[in-house]
N, C-alpha and C positions, 0 to 999 in steps of 0.2 A: 643790965646794960647790954645792948646788942653788939655782936662782933661779926666778923666775916663769916664765921661758921654757923651763925644763927639760922634756924630754919625759916623759910619765907612765910610760913603760916602764922608766925608770931608778929608779922607786920600789921599795923592798923589797916583795916579794910580788906585784909586777905584772910578769908576763912578757909575751911577744909576744901570747899569746891574750887575756889580760885587757886589754892595751893596745888591741887591735883592737876589743874589746867596748866599751871606753870611747870609742874614736874614733867608733863608731856613735851614741853619745849626744852627739857634738860636743865631747868632751873630749880634747884633745891635749897640752896643757901643764899645768904645775902651777897656773898662773893659771886656766885653764879648769876645773880640778878644784875649786879653792876657790870658784869662781863657779858651780859646779854645785849649786844650792841645793836643799834637800829639798822634796818636793812636799807633805808633811804631817808631823805629829809625833804620836807616841804617848806619853801620859803614863804612864810606868812608875815614877814617883818615889814613888808611894804603894803600900803593901802592904796587901792585904786578907786577913783571916782566912779560911781555907777555908770555914768554916761560913757566912760572910756573903756569899760569892760567889753571884750570881744566875745562873740559866740564861741562856746566850747572852751573858754579859758577858765582856769581855776584861779580865783582871786580872793583877796581879803578886802572887805568894804567896811567902813564905819558909817552906820546909818541909824536913823530914828525910826522906831516903830510908829507908823502913821495911824494905825488903828488897833483895836483890841483883836488878838488872835481869835479866829472862829473855828470851833470844833465841829466836825461833821462825821456822823456814823454812816459810812457808805453801805457796808454790809458786815456780817459777822467776820471779825478778824481784820477789818479794814477801817481805820480812823484817819481822818485828814485834819490837820491844823493849818489854816491859811492866814496870811497877813501881808500887808504892804509895808515896805521900808523905804525911806527916802533920805537923800542927802542933798547938798546944794546943786548937784548936777542932774539928778533924775530920780527915778524910782525903780524898785524891783519887787516882783511878786514872789513871796517865799512860801513853800509848801513843805510840811513835815508829814511823812507817812508813818502811821503807828507810833507816834510820839505825843500822846495826848497831854503829857506833862508840860509840853511847850506852851500850852495855853496859859498855864499858871506862871511859868518862868519869865514870859515876855510881857511887858506892860506898855501900853500906849504912851507915847511921849518920852520914853526913855531911850538912851543911846546904847547900841549894841555893836559888837564886832562880829561879822559873819564871814565864814570861809567856805566856799563851795564852787561848783561849776556853773558858769553862766550859760543860759540858753536864751536865744533871741528869736522870737516868733511874732509876726504881725506887728512889729514895731514895739513890742513889750519884752522886757528882760525878766527872766525868772530864775529861781534857784531852788533846788530840791534837796531836802535833808542836809542843810549846811551845818557845820559845827559853829557854835556861837558862845559868847560870854559877854557880860555887861561891860560897857566901854570903860567904866571907872575901875574895873578889876581885871583888865586884860593882862596877858602874859603867860597864861597856861596853854591855851590852844590857838591863840591869835597874837599878832603883834610881835612875832619872834620866829626863829627857825625851829620847826617842830619835828622831832624824831618820829619815824614810822617803824613799828616793830612787827615781827612775825607774830601771828596770833594762833590760838587754838580755841576750841569751843568753850564758852564761859568767860572769855576775856575780851576787852575792847582796848583801844589805844589809850584812852584816858586812864583806865585802871592800871595799866602797865606803867604809864608815865608817873602816876602818883606813887606807885610802889617803888620805882627806881629812884625817884627824888627822895623818898623817905629812907631808902637803903643808903644812899649817898650821904645824907645828913647823919645817919646813925654810925656809919663805919668808915667813912672816907679817911678820917684822921689815922685810923689804925692800919691802912693799906700799906704793906711793905713795898719798897721799890726794888724789883728784882734785878734791875740793871745796875751793875757796878758804876759808881759815880764817874770814874775815869772814862768808861765807855760812853756814858750818857753825854758828858761834856764834849768828848772828842767827836761824837756824831751829831752834836747840836740838837739834842732831843729834850722835850719838856719833861718835867717831873711826873711821876705816876699819878698823883692826886689831880694835877691840872688836866692830864689826859683823860682820866676816867670821868671827871666832871664835864668836860667840854665835848666829849664824844656823844654824850646824852643831851646836854643842854647848852649848846654853843651860843654865845652872844652874837657872833658873826662868823662868816665862812673862813676867815683867817684863823680864828681860834679852833674851828673844826679841823682845818687842815693840819695844824700843829698837833692836835690830839691824835688824828688818824695816823700821821707819820710815826709818832712815838709808839702807838699800839701795834701798828704793822711791824715795825722793827722789833718790838718786844716779842711778838708772837713768833716771828721767823728766827730770832736770836735764840729763844728758848728751845725751839725745835732743832736748830742747828747744834746747840750744845748737847741735847739729848742724843742725837744721831752721832755726833762726834765722840761722845763718851762711849757709846756702844761700839763704834768702830774701833776705838783704841783698845777697849776691853777684848774684842774679838781678835785684834791684831796681836795682843799679848798672849792669847791662848796658845798652848803648845799643840802643834799639829803633827801630821805624818810627814817626816822629812824625807823627800825623795832624793835619790842620787842624780846629779846633773848628767845629762847625756847629750851627745851631738845629734841634734834634731835633723841634720842633713841626711841621716840614715832614712828618716821617714819621708822627707821631702823628695828625695831622689827616686822613691818608689812610685811617685805620682806621674801621670801622663801629661801634666802641665806644671808650670811654676806658680806658686802662690804669690799673691800681691804683697807689696811692702806692708800694707795695713794688716794683712793676715799674719805675716811674719812677726810684726811688732806685737800684736795681741797675744800670740803664742809665747813670745819671749817674756812678756810681762807676767803672764800666768805661770809659766814654768819657773820663773824666778821666785814667785810667791810659794809655789809648791816645794821648792828646794830650800826654803829659808828656815824651816823648822816651826813656822807659825801656820795658822789655818788660812787658806786662801778663801776669800769671799769676793768674787769678781763678776761684774756684769760685762758681757760682750754685746755691744750695741751696734747694729749695722743695718743698712737698708735691705729691702727685699732683694735676695739674690746676691748678697755681698760675700757669701761663703763662710758663714759662722759655723756651719757643721764641720768644715775642714779644721777649724780651730779646735773644736771639741775632739775630733779624731786624733789630732796630734797629741793632745794631753792624755787621752785614753791610752794611746801607744806608750807614752812616757810612764804612765802608771803600770801598765802590763810589763814593760821591760824592767820595772823595779819590783815585780812580783806581787802587785796589787790589782784589784779589780775595780771596775767603774759601773755606775748605773746612770742610764739616760732616760729621763721622764718626759713624755710628750702628752699634750692635752687630749688627744683623740686616738682611737685605734688606727685610723687610716694614716695619721701622721706618724704614729709609732712604727707602722709597717714601712712607710717611706724611709724613715731614719734607719730602720733595721737594714733595709736593702742598701742604702747609701754607705753606711758605716761598715757593713760586711764587706763591700767591694773595696773600700779603702784599707781595711785592716787585714783582709785575707792573705795578702802577700807575705805577711809576717807570721802566719799561722795562728793568729789570735782567734779564740773561740767566742762567738757572739750568740747570745740567746735572746729569746723574745718572751715577754710575759704580759699578756693582756687578758681582760675579762672574758673574751670570746673563745679562748683556748679550751679544749676539752679537759676534763678532770685528769686524765692520764698524762697529757702533755704538761699541765701545770705542775703535777707532782714531780715529773722528771726535771723540769727547769728549777723548781725549788730545791730539789736534792742537789743539783749541780751547783747552785748558789751556795748552799750550806757547806758543801765539800770543797768549794774553791776551784771548781773545774771549769768556770767561765771567766773570761777576761772582761766581758762586757755584757750587761743585760739591758735591753731596750724595752720600754713598756709604758703603760698608762698608770693610773692610780693603783693598779694591782701590785705595783712594785713595793708599796708600803703596807700591804695586807699584814695582819697580825702574825700569820704563820710563815712569813717570808724572813729567812735569816741569811745574812751575808758573811762570807769569810774574807777578811782583809779588804773591806770597802774603803777606798782612798779618795774617790772622786764621785760627786753627785752633780749631774748636769740636768738643768731644767730648761725646756724650750718654751718660749713665750710665758715667762714667769707669772704675769698677771692673770693668766687663765687658770691658775691654781689658787686655792685658798692658802693662806699662810700656814695653817695647821697641817695641810697635806704635805707641803714642802718640809716642814719640821719633822713630820713623821718619818719621811724617807731619810733625812739627815741623821735622825736618831737611831737608824738601823746600824750605823757604823760608830767608830770611836773618833769623833771630831773629823769627819772627812772634809776634804776640800770641796768648795761649792762654786760651780760655774753656772751663771744665769745667762741665757741667750734671749735677746729680744730683737724682733724685726720692726718694732715701732720706734722710729727715730724720735728722740726726745731732746729738746734743747738742753745743753749741758747744765744750765742753772737749775732747771726743773729736775733733771736726772739726779743732781746732787742732793735734792731734797727727797724725792721719791725713793731713790736707792742710796740714801745717805750712809748706810752701813756697809756699802759695797765699794770696792775700787772699780773704776770704769775703764774699759778699753773700747775705743771706737774704731770700727772698720769703715773708713770713709772712701773706699775705692771699690769699684765693681770689677770682677774678673773680666779679662778680655773676651770679646765675643758676646757679652750680655746684650740682648736686644733692647733697643730704645722703643718704647711704646708710644706711638703717635696718639695724641689726645685731642678730642674735639668737644666743644660745648654747643649743643643745639637745642631748639625748642620743638614743639609738637609738629610744626609745619614740615619737619624733615622725616616724619614717621614713615611715609611710603619709601623714601630712599633708604632709610635705615633697615626696613624689612627686606629690601632688595639686596642690601649689603650682607645681611644675615644669610640669605639664600646663597649668595656668591661664596662666602666663606665656607659654608657647609659643602657646597658643590666641589670646592677645592680640597675637601677632606678634613677641614678644620672643625673645631667645636666652639661653642659660644656660651659665655656666662651672661645672665641677665639678673641684676640685683634690684629688688624692690624694698621700700622702707617699711612695709607692713606685711604681716602674715596673711590677713584677710581684711575684707572691707569693714570699715567702721563708720556707720551712718551718723554717729554723734559728732564726728569731726566736720567742721565747716569746709576744710580744705580737701579737695579730691586728691587722694594719694593712691598710687598704684599698689595693689596688694599682690603678693607672690602667687597665691592660689588663683585669683581672678586672671592675672596676666598669663599664667601658665596655660589656663584654659583657652584664652584668646589666641595664644601662639600655636597651640595644638590644632585649633580650627583653621588658622591661617596656613600652617604647614602640616597638612594631614599625613604627608609621606615621611615626615621626620619624627624621631623619638624625642619628645619634650617631657621633662620631669621637673618636679618641684621639691625643694628641700627648705625646711624652716625649723626654728627652735622649739616649736610645740610638738614636733614629731618625736617618737621614741628614739633613743640613741641608736638602737639596733637598725631601725629603718633608715635613719640618716646615713649611717655607715654604709648600708647596702646601696643606697642611691648614689652616694659619692663614689663608691667603688665601681659602680656601673658606668659612671661618667669618666672616671680615670681610665677604665678599660676600653672606652670608646663606644660602648653600647648606646649611650645617650648623646645626641648631638647638641641639644639646647638644654641647659640647666638653669631654671628660674629659682632664685634663692633670696632669702633675707641675708643679713650680714654674717650668718654662721659660716660662710666660706671665706671670711675675711683674712684669716691667718693660716699660712703654712702649706696648704694643700698644693701639690705639684702636679699639674696637668700640662706637660710640654706641648700637647697638640691643640690646646685652647689658644685661639688667636684674637678673640674679640670679647671685650668686657663692655656691657651696656649697663649704666646705672640710671634707673628711673628716679624722678624727683630728686636729682642730685643735690639740689639746694638744701635738702633735709639732712645731709651728712656733713661732718666736719672734714676739713682738708686732709688731716692725717688718716682718717678713715677711708676717704676716697683713694688716697695713695696706697693704702693697704689693699684695697679692692683691685686697683689697677695692677698691683703686683702679682695677681693670679694669672696674668697673661704675659707673653714675652719670655717664657721660661724655656722655650725650645728653639728650633732653628728657623721658625716661620715668622714672617713679618706680622707684628701684632698691633692692635688698635684698642683704644678706650673711648667710648662715646658717653658723655654726660648729658642727660636729657633733663631740661628744666624749663617750665613755662613762667618761672618767676622773673619778671623784668626789672626788679629792683637793681639800681646801679651797684649797690654793695655786693649783691649775689653775683652779678655778672663779673665784677672785679675779682671776687673770690675764686670763681670757677676758671677765670682766665689764668690765674696763677698755676692751676693744674695743667693748662695747655702749654704754658711757657717753660716749665721746669720739671725734671724727673728726679731732682735732688730731694730726698726725703727730709734731710735736715733743714734745708731752706723752707720747705713746706711746713715743717713742724714749728719753726720759729714764727712763721706767719700765722699759723693756726693758734699758737699760744697767744699772740698779740690780739687776734680777732675774737677768740672764743674762750680763752682761759684754759686751765689744765684738764677740765672734765673730759674732753674728747679723747685724751690719750688712754684713759681707762674708764670703761663704761660702768664698772663697779668699784667699790672701795676695797677690793681684795688685796691690793698692794699694801694696805696697812697704813697709808698716809693719814695722819690725824686730820680731822675736819678743821678748815681754817675759819675763824670767827670774824676776822676783820681783813686779813691779808688777801690779796688777789694775786695768785702766782703768775698770772698773765700780765697784769698791769704794773706790778710792784717789783719788777726784775732788778732794778737798781738798788732798792732797799734790801732785797734778798741777797744780792752779792755783798753788800756792806755787812749785813748780819752774819753771813758765812765767814767773811774775813775776820770780823771781831770775835766770833766764837772760836775760830782756830787760834787766834792770838791768845785768848784767855785760857784755853785748854792746854796750850803749850806750857804755861806757867802753873796751872792748877788742874791737872787732868781729872781729878775726882771731885772738884769743887769743894775742897775741904777748908779753904781759908774762911775765917769768920765773916769777911765782907761778902762772901758768895753764898751765905747760908740761905737767904731768901730765894736765890736763883736755883740752888740745889733742891729746895723744897718744891719749887714749881716744876723742875725737870722730873723729879720723882713722881709728882702728881700726873705728869704727862705719860710717864711709863705705865703708871697704874691704870689710867683711863684707856690706854691703847696697848694693853699687854699682848694682845694677839698680833698686832702689827709690828711689835718690837721683839719678836722671837728671834 
């Protein structure tokens, strides 16, 4: 008897080859198979008279085979089967390419259901390679709402549908309901068996929506419970208890007054660090909101308590910038700041490592070199990571493991809607810096098309003549002739600008360059040796060039709003009036509306909310290094209301049963444990 753990290869019609193809899709067991949800649906429940079918429309028709199918061998590897089908309203010519068996399957005078795309030429309708089945045996691929699945080589839609139907028949009755009954009833959700059956084979769209809502809630609820359990476990960990201090000693040393948002973030973090538990906190703020100052205050608090801190940046140039900034903030207190990066000479590295081991530094700023195997820390109390998602989870864990449960502060300049942040950073407490320091420049933003190119080039010349520098961002590294759309490539555009401005220094930087060459080019731009820097999005985060006053983004429609906002944040960091120009020839109303949002607001959180609504969460993180498990049915952009409900219910449940130990929560605990197991790297 098959159960949820039965290997898919034991299903009828699934041999070794198809099983391997399913394995490539992440399907190994019958449970995996019934959890392999369709990516979309085709409504084949309604039949259209042939004469009413419009050109280019995909329709279901009920028609009689008016003649016997004719098989023609055109050439080697090319067979055609042709026939004419009719109904009361008209006729359609049907052609099958390389499906010789259609000649035997379709018989003159018998009724069939065909689904395919109608083409209308010379007064005749035609259909190429439709799916079909006998009219008296309809219901598998026509006459119903049909699921459409992701495929891999060796599989087709029909074989997956048959396998899923068989798996549901075999094990649906043994499917446990992971939602506690009180949660399910309170949230008005269907039972698990109903949901799994109707997500695959819904009789109508109402049943499909009921199934989707249940499964979306279930997925987000399980994830929220997993993150909530982890957060509680970490909160219960015993950490380094710092002695509370009057932070006014630190604030009074600054030449400016911090914003209320900065003061609030520091107060929240300091309370964590003095509580006796382990702080795990995300400080999230817009570009230029002053997150580094928050880190500096906490580093000072650790140093005054006799402990040291480590600050990890994703690149050498960012590490250097943070080293300079933090040194200037902390030097009035006599704190010793060191730097450890891959480019340091062997002698310098040995000296810094010795100072760390002997506890002679209050702070070390560096890159991944900070967690090298031979680096040892004395009394490490605080680990700060800048732009967390630029590091792999294992890299962060390696640095944290250098100490004895140090406090962790994560800084991110990528504004994320709070609902999404609670999932992505579900194991962290969150502080939001929603104010910019006084004097921060507003960047005027314009969306233009290619007709403005001459004026734009004149504006570049004007900015450089006034002593400023210019960023130009392109979506591609080099030309790709395989793409039908003409996109600006960084290398090609840099060459064009060099020819256009022969008296100026133009350089190009992109992700395919060696790290050493990228760092050297970026350093030359920071120092002012380069006037125009053409780049891909490698300059998106963090680099501080106060003299840069113009950001030009080519093919701006190819970027998400949050990414455009990050790019815009590279200018307006000094005393000079700054500008961002978004160039796009895409005249779609949706694209124009999207780019217009950038022109109207500089608020990163408003932009991120709009980006989440329009594009979903993918744009916030280009890779999955953040450790967020892959969503199978939920859409974090569209399902925000369900997400909030799932989070509220998970908090309510964990307050009463923090470890999910009650008998009625057994199935939920097993699912949470399975999620931990499948995403062990992300849940470090």
